[in-house]
N, C-alpha and C positions, 0 to 999 in steps of 0.2 A: 504493500500500500504507500502510495507516495507520500512525503513528510507533509505535515501540517504548514512546513516553513521553508516550502518550495519556491524558489526565485520566481519571481514577477516577469511577464515579457515588457517588453518598452510598450510605454501607452501613446506619448505623442507631444507634440507642439504646434505653435502656430502664428500668423499675423498678418499684415493687410497684404493686395497685390495690387498687380497693375491696372491702371485705369481700364485698357482693355481687355482686361481678363484674359490674356493670350492662354488659348486652350491645349497648355503644355505645362508639366509640372513646374510648378515657381519655386525658384531656389531659396533656400534659407539665407536672411540677408538682415540686416539692421532694422529692416521695418517691421518684419515680422516678428523679431525681439523686441523691438519697443511696443507693439501693438500686445504681446502678452505681457509686458512688464506692467504695463498701465494696467490691464484689468486685476492683474495676481498683486498690484500694490495697492486696487481699491478694496481689495478685500483681505488684505493684510493691515489698511488701515482701520477697519473694521472689527477686528478680531478681539476681543475681550482678553482683560490680562491675564485672566486663567486659561484662556488659550481656546474657546469655544467662538461660534459664530451662532448668531441668529437673526434672521431677517425677520421682517414683517410677513404675518400671514394674514391675509385679505379674504373676505368672505362677501356677500351681499348682504343688502339692507336689513335681512330679517333678524339681524345679531343684535343692531340698536333698537330694532321696533321689540324683539324680543325683551330685551333687557327693559326698554319703558312700560312696557305692559308687566313686568315684573314691580318692578317699583309705583305702578301704578296698585296694585295688588296691595303693595306694602303701604300704601295711602301716601307715598314721595314724589308723586308724578309732577310736580311744581319745582322741584329741585334744581337746580342750575345745569347739573349734569344732563338730566333729561331735555333740558332746552337746547344744551351742546348737540346730544344726539339726534335730535328732531332737526336740527338745523342740517347736521350731515344727510339725512335721508332724504331732505329735499333736496341735497344736488344729485341726488341718485336719479332722482324722477326723470321717467322717458318724457319725449315730447307728447305722445298719445297719451299721457296721464297717469299710465300705470309705472310699476316697478319690475326690471327684471332682475334674474339670478345671476347673470354673468354680463360682463359689457359686451353691446351688440345684441344681446339676445329679445324677445318677446318679450311683452309684458307678461308676468306670471301672478294669477289670480292670489294665491296666499299671500304672498309678500307685499303685493299691492293690498290687500286687506289691511295687513297688520299696519302699514305704513300709515294708510288713512287714519286708521284709528288714532294709532299713537300721533299723529300730526293733530288731530280732534283733542285729544287729552291734553296736549300741551300748549294748545291756547289757540290755534290757526281754525280761523272762522270758516265755514261751509260755502260760504259763499265768494271764499278767495277763489280766484282763477284757478288756480292749481288743484283745489279740493273739487271743484265743479268739474276738472277733466279727469281728474284722478277717480270720479264717481260713476260719470260715463264711462269709464273703461272697466271698471270692476262689473258695470249691471251688465255691459258687453260680453263681459268673460264670464258670465253666470250667475253672480253675484256674488254675497257672503258664503250661501251653503254652499257654493263650489269648493271650498276651500278643503284642504288636505287634514287628515285626523288630527297633529297636533296642533294646527293652528284653531282648530275645533273647541279644543282642551284651553287654550288661551284665552277664547272669547266665551267660554263657560265660567272661567275663573272669575270674568268682569261681568257675569250676569247677560251676555247677549245672545247666548245660546243655553238649554238645558244639558245637563248631563245625559240625560236620555237622548239627546240626538248627537253625543260624542259614542264611541266604542267603548263598551267595558274594556279595562285590564286587570284581570284578575289577579289580587295578591296572592292567590294560594299557587299561584305560578313556582312560587321562592320554595311551596312544600314537596313541589314534584322531586324524584330523582333529576339530578343534573343534567345528564345528558335526554332526558327527556321531556325539562322543562327550559328553565331558564339556559342551560347549557346548548340546546338545540338553535340557540339563537345568537346572529352575529355578538361580538364582542361590545358593540356600540349601541347595538338594539338591547341588551341585557343591563347595559348602566342607565340608557334611556328608561325600559320598562318598570322596574323595579320602583324607582321613585313616584313615577306615573301611576304605577298600581295604586301607591298610597292615597294617593291625589284622588284616584277614580275612586277608591273606596270610600274616603272624607267627605268627597265631593264641594270643597271650599269655594265660597261665593263670597266675592265684595260689589254689592248692587250699586251701582252708577244712577244719579239722577237721569232721567229718562232723555233729555237734551245733550246729555256727555255720550251716549252710546250710538251706535252703528244702525240704527232701526233703518234709515233710506237706505243702507247695502244691500239688503236683502231684496229679492226679485218675489213678490207676490204671485208671478204663474208658474213659479218651480217649487218644489217640497221641501222643506228644510232639511228633513233627514236623508241624504242621498245614500242609497244603498248600495252594494256590490253583488246583490243578488243576480243569478244569471237565469235564464228563461229555462233551462236543465231543471227538469225536477229534483234529480238528486246531484249536485256537486260539491266539492268542497266549499266554496262559497257560500252558499246554502246551509249548510252545515254548522258552521259556524257564525250565521247570522241568527239560527235557532240558538245557538248557545248565549250567543251575546243578548236573545231576549229575556231566555230563561234567567241569567245573571243580572239582568235589571226588575224582572221579577221579584227576582231572591232578595233583591235590596229594601224591597218595599214591604213584604212580608216577613221575613227572617230579622229575629233580631240581632243587633253588633255583634255579640258576644260569640255567634255562626262563624263570622268572619274573622275572628280577633286572632286565631294562629297562623292564618297567612299573612293579617299585617304584621303583626310580631316577625314573622319570619322575612317579612320583606325588610324590616327595620334592621334585623339583625342581618340580613345580607348589605345593605347599603353601610350601616356603621363599620361592618367589617372592611368593605371595598375602599372607604376614605382613608383607610390607614397607607401608609407607602404610596400615596398621589394626592396632587395637588389638585385636588378637586374629584368628584366620583366622574373614573374614567380619564381624568383632565382633559375634557371636551365640554362645550358650551351646554349643549341642551341637556344633558343629565345637572349638570352645576345649578341652572334654574330651578330645575325639578326639583333639586334635595333641598332648596331654600322652600319650596311652597311643602314642601312634605314637612321639614321641620316646624313649619306653621301648623302643619295638620296634627303631629304628633304633640305638639304644646311644647316645643322648645324654645324655651325662652331667647329674645333676640340679643340679651347681653351674656348667654351663655359662651363661653369658650369655642364649643363646636359650630355653634351659628356664626358667630362672627369669622370663625377662620373660614366657614363655608364663602360667606358674603366677600369677604375679603381675596379668598382663590377667584373668585368671578370679577371682580372689581380690578386684580392683576392684570386682566385682559384687554381692559383700557386703553386707549391712545388718545389722549388729550391734544390738539392741536389748532389754537387759538381758540378761533370760536364754535369750532364743532369737535367732536367725541365719536368714537368708531370701537368695535371690539373686535376682536379677533376671535376666530373659533377656538383656538387652543395656541402653544406656541412649539416652536419646532427646532431648537435647538441642536438636539442629538442628528438629525435628519439633516439640517444646514452643515452641521460640523463636519460631518461626514463625508457630503459631497464637496464641499468647501478643500477638504485636506486632499483628495484624490484632487481636484483641479489645481490645486498647488504643487503638488506632487508632479503631475503632468507637465507642468510648468516650469519645470527643474529649479524649483525652488532648493532640492536637495535633500534627502531622505534624513539627515542630520540636522537639517537647520532648525535652528532653537523654536522657532513658531508654528513647525509642522510637529516639533516633539511632543511643546505644549499644548498643542491640539491632541494629539496621539493618548497624551495621559490623561484628557479630560475627558476622554473618550473612554478610555480603558476603566477609568474611575464610574462610569456610568453604568457598567454591567448590573444587571438585576440577578440576586443568589436568593431569593424566595420563589416559592411554587406559586405560581398564579392559576387563575383558573384552566389554562391550558393541561396545568398537572392531574385533572380530574379524569382527561382523555387519553392522555400519554405520560402515566407515571415514571415511566423508566429513566427517562435521561435525569442527569443533573443539573438544578438550577440554572439558569442561563437567561442570556436574551439583553437587549436592548431595546428601550422603549423610544417614542418620539420626542416626547416631553422631557421637563427636566427632571420630573418623578411621575411614573405612572407603574408602578410595581407591579401589578396584579396583571399587564398586558404587554408584557413584549413583543415588539413587533418583528415579523418575520422579514421584510421588507428591511428593515433600521438596520437588525441585528448581521444582515449579510454586506450591507452597506457600509456598515462600522469594520465589520473585519477585513472588508477590502482596504478601508483606509488605512488601519493599523499596519499591513502587510506591506504597504507603500512607503513605509519608515523605516530609519536603521534601527527600531528597538523591537522589529519582527522578529529576531531571534532569541530575544529576552525572553526569562521562564513565564514572567505573567503572561505575556501575550501569548506565546505557545499553549498557556493553559488555558486561556481565556478562547483562543482559537479551536483548541480541541473542544470542549464545552460546548462551544458554538456550534460547530458542525454535529456533532454528537446531536444536538437539540435539534437542527433545521432538518436534519435528515429523519428524525423521528417525528417529525411534523409533517412530513410529506403527505399529501391526502393520496385513497385509493384509486384516484384517477390518473394519478403519476406528477400533478401539478402542486403548488403551492399555494396558499392562501395568504390572509394579512395577520391575523392573530390565533386562527385555531386550527382544527383539523378535521375536515369531513362534515363543517358545516354547510350542508347540502340538502336539507328536508323539503323539497319546493313546497308541499304541504303548507308548511307556514307562510309561505307567501299570501295566502289565501283569507289569513284573519285579517278580520274589520280594521284592525290599524296598524296592516303591514303595508301601507301606499308610500310609504317613505323610500321606499326601493332599496332596502337596506337589510332586509332580516335575516338575510344568509350571508356567506362569508366563502365564496366558491374558490376554488382553482383560478389563476388567472397567469396569462401567459409573461407579463411583465415580471411578476415576483418572481414565478417558475425560472424563467432564463437568467434573474439575477443569482439566484441560488446555483445554477449551474455555472455562471459564470464565475464564483466564489470557488465552486469545486474544480472548475480549470484552472484556477489561477496556483490551485493548491497541487496541482499535477495530473487532477483526473483527467480522466477521456471518456467516450462515448460508451466504452464498455465497462464502466461502472455501473451498477446495478441501479442506483438511487437515477444518475443520467439517463441511462437507458429507457425507464420508466416516463422521466419526463421527458424525452423526444418523442415517445409514444402519443403523448396526450399533446405535445408541441404540434404534429403533424396533424391530428385530430382538429386544430382549432383555426388552423391557417384558413383565411377567408379566400374567395375563388377569386378575387382581384391580387393573391398573394401577400398583403399585408396581415398583422395580426391586430387585434381589439386591445387598446390599452386602459385596462380599469383603474389606475392609479393617475394617470396622466391623458392628455387630452391627444390625440386618442389613438388610431391606427399609426400615427408616425412616432408615438413613444412606445407603444406596443413592439412596431417592427424594430426600431431604434435597439431594444433592451434584447429581442430575440436574434437580431446579428450580431450583437455587442457579444452574448452568450455563447453562441457558435464559434465565436472567432477564439475565444477563452481556451475551448476545447479543441482548438486546432481541427474542427471539423470543416469537410471538403468545399471550399466556397462555390465551387462551379456546381455543385447541385442543382437541379431543376427548381428544387424549392427557393434554394437562396437566390437563384439565378430571376426567378418569378417577385421574392421581395423586393430586390433591388432593382427591376423593371417599374415596380409599382412606385416605389420613392422617385424613381427618377421623371415619371410622367406624372405626378402629381408636383414636382417642382413648379414655381409659377415664374411670371416673367420678370421679374426684378431679381430672380436668382436662389429667391429665400423661398421658405415652405412655411403654412401654417395650415391652421385646420379648426373649425370651430368647436364648441361646445355642443352646437347642435345636431354632430354627429352620432350623438348616444340617442335622438330622438330620430334621427333620418342617416341610415346608413349610406345614402346615396349620395352625401355631402362629404363622407371620407376624403380625408386629405385637402378639404377647401375650406378658406377662412383667410382672414388677414394673415400677412407672414410675421412672424415673430422671430426673436433671437433665439428664444429657447428651443422652439420646434424647429429652426434651422440647423442650430446647433446639435439636436437628435437625429436629423437625417444626417447630415454631413458624419455622427460617429456613426450610424448605420454602414454609410458607404464605404469612410474608411476601415470599418472592421472589416466588411467584405471584399478590400482589396481594392477598392475602388478610388483608391486619394487622386490619380492622375486622368480621371474621366472629367468630361467637360461639365457634368451635373456638379460634381464636387468644388470644381473651379469656382463655378458660378456661385456655389454657396459661402464658398471662402470671399470672395469677391462681396458678396449681401452682408456677408457680417464685418467686415472691415470696413466697409461705406458707411455703416450703421454705427459703428462704433464712436461713442462721446467723447471728446477730449480728455474729459476724467478716468477713459478706461471702462466704461460702462453702455449700456445700451438700456433706451427706452421701451419699455412694453408694459401699455395700461392692460394687453387681455390677461385673462385667465387661462392658465394652460395647465394648473391642476385639479384633480377631480378626486372631490369627498363621494357624495352619492351620486350614480349619474344620474340623468335627469331631475335632480333634486337638488342640489347643491355641489357647487366649482368654489375653486380656489385659484388664488394668485400669491404663489410663492415668489417673497420680494428678492430672492438671491437668484432664482432660478436664471433670470437674464443676466447673472455675471457668470455664476460656476459654469452653466454648462455652455454657453460659447467658448470661454476659455480651457475648458477641456477640449471641447472641437476645434479649436486652433492649435492648441499644442498637440494633440495626438496627431493633427494634420503635419503638422511640421516634422513631427518622429516620422510618418511614411515618406515626405519626402526627403526627408536627410538619409533614411535607409537606402530611397533609390530603387524602391521594387515597385514594378508598374505592372501587375496584370492586364494580359488582353483585357478588354471590354466584353461581356459576356451578351450572347444574343438576349433580345428581351421578349423573343417569344416561345421561351421553354414554357412548358407548361406539364403538369403532373407532381407531384412529391412524391417524399420517402413511403416505403411499402414495407 
């Protein structure tokens, strides 16, 4: 078996190219070095003294809206912070009056209803032209009754709906065996459902005066209760709807003590999972629901755990002059690992003090407690890395692989501490491989499709299925450690991979937008195991990347591709998505092709004087079709990585012949 400290292959460098983008390899020269140095220095200037990086993680206006709705429930909607957050929400309003969930996207009903509500709560009059436009757009989209389940709970919390018009979330889920109850759901859904179940059982309400409500947003020609009922007499949707009605009936006729065991179990689960974490799940929605659950359970606002929960939520606030916005969480481990790899690519030196500080910081973040994953995979030694500063119950499979890739790029890769962490990390990752051969985000085999039919599962995130991008990140790590396609785990991963290649030749990207992201990571993973890059499946992927390159030389893809796959590879060009495409093509041995030359030209022309790139678009994915992200350091780290690996490729002077773009078929 290859050593865990096997040497890494050279990854690469890059920089500006000639104005006419001569379609031949560009020699490494001072212009390339200057471009790389500028981006490298941009990152170094923003490195924290302890060695880590953390960029802003930006979401849509629902974050500010839900924060104001919480404070309204607590009677605090007139506080200055609410006015600042409302001002930020107004800046996000579309011309048609609604609010989108990503820049350039269409108005979305739930975000629009919440935005309208909080603007009204914070003092904006309903005759204000902006409110008039918003109201008209919301009614066009189906009215407030068209909102998703989680929005309905906020409306019920403030008396605009009844809890009978929300799906029931039974606290008794916490009493079921892990693998058949909470453990059958994705990690993020688990952390949302438990405090929400307490809220669903207690049904807290702050009744507002009628003039402060949003009755005007409900359409009179449509029912207030939107059902997922199917026309078929027998279906899982209908089965769960019957169960929902029975739960609602039991709330009316059964005494409270009957449900007390479920409430107590949910409370214990929540209290346990608040330990070793910066808030429940260390993400925004559960942190909000935790505070509501505390209110239901009678936790005093002066009690330490209540104050801590509120502080952890407020730590996500960013105040900027007259506005305020919230992050859905923070991403220091992820940002640091990616930035460290980019710096290593940029020839910072594997023993450079700044890179070693980053490696030391990452090494200290290793999780050594048994998280929820342990109930499905009790064998491996506890390990892994999370995404945030603290989220001990949920080591992230993708982060773990990225951190190990970063650590192995430094001069301490051979030290005992790193070797031991690598051994533990690889053993854990291998144990977390799904039965289909792929890897998911936090758990193993969370793929019980029936759960997507429950009434509150309309957030499109009930499960944690395998995905090509994470799967091939693990393959990349195993390849860096010296393993090849005959390794049992890699062999199973490749079998999964060939089944998931799209007819066009690309791969779906679960955690980045979208097919460009997935295809890049696949090609990079295949490169790491020395896969034959003349294979028809690879050639088809390369051909697809080249076909979707745009006239300006860049690549871009809209979040709308998750709703309409016919848009794959289309959208405004961005630095991060162009970098992913270039990285994929360079991995496939195409550094000398016209497509890569044009991509490099795009990046160098668009680079700003300070070494950064401007990128207003969202290229990160939270929940496809529901929630998207902008990682503020993606626009630096990935272009730096792409430019650097391009430079390494042209310095090596290897120029494989361009493959025919008409190849069809795939591995058998």
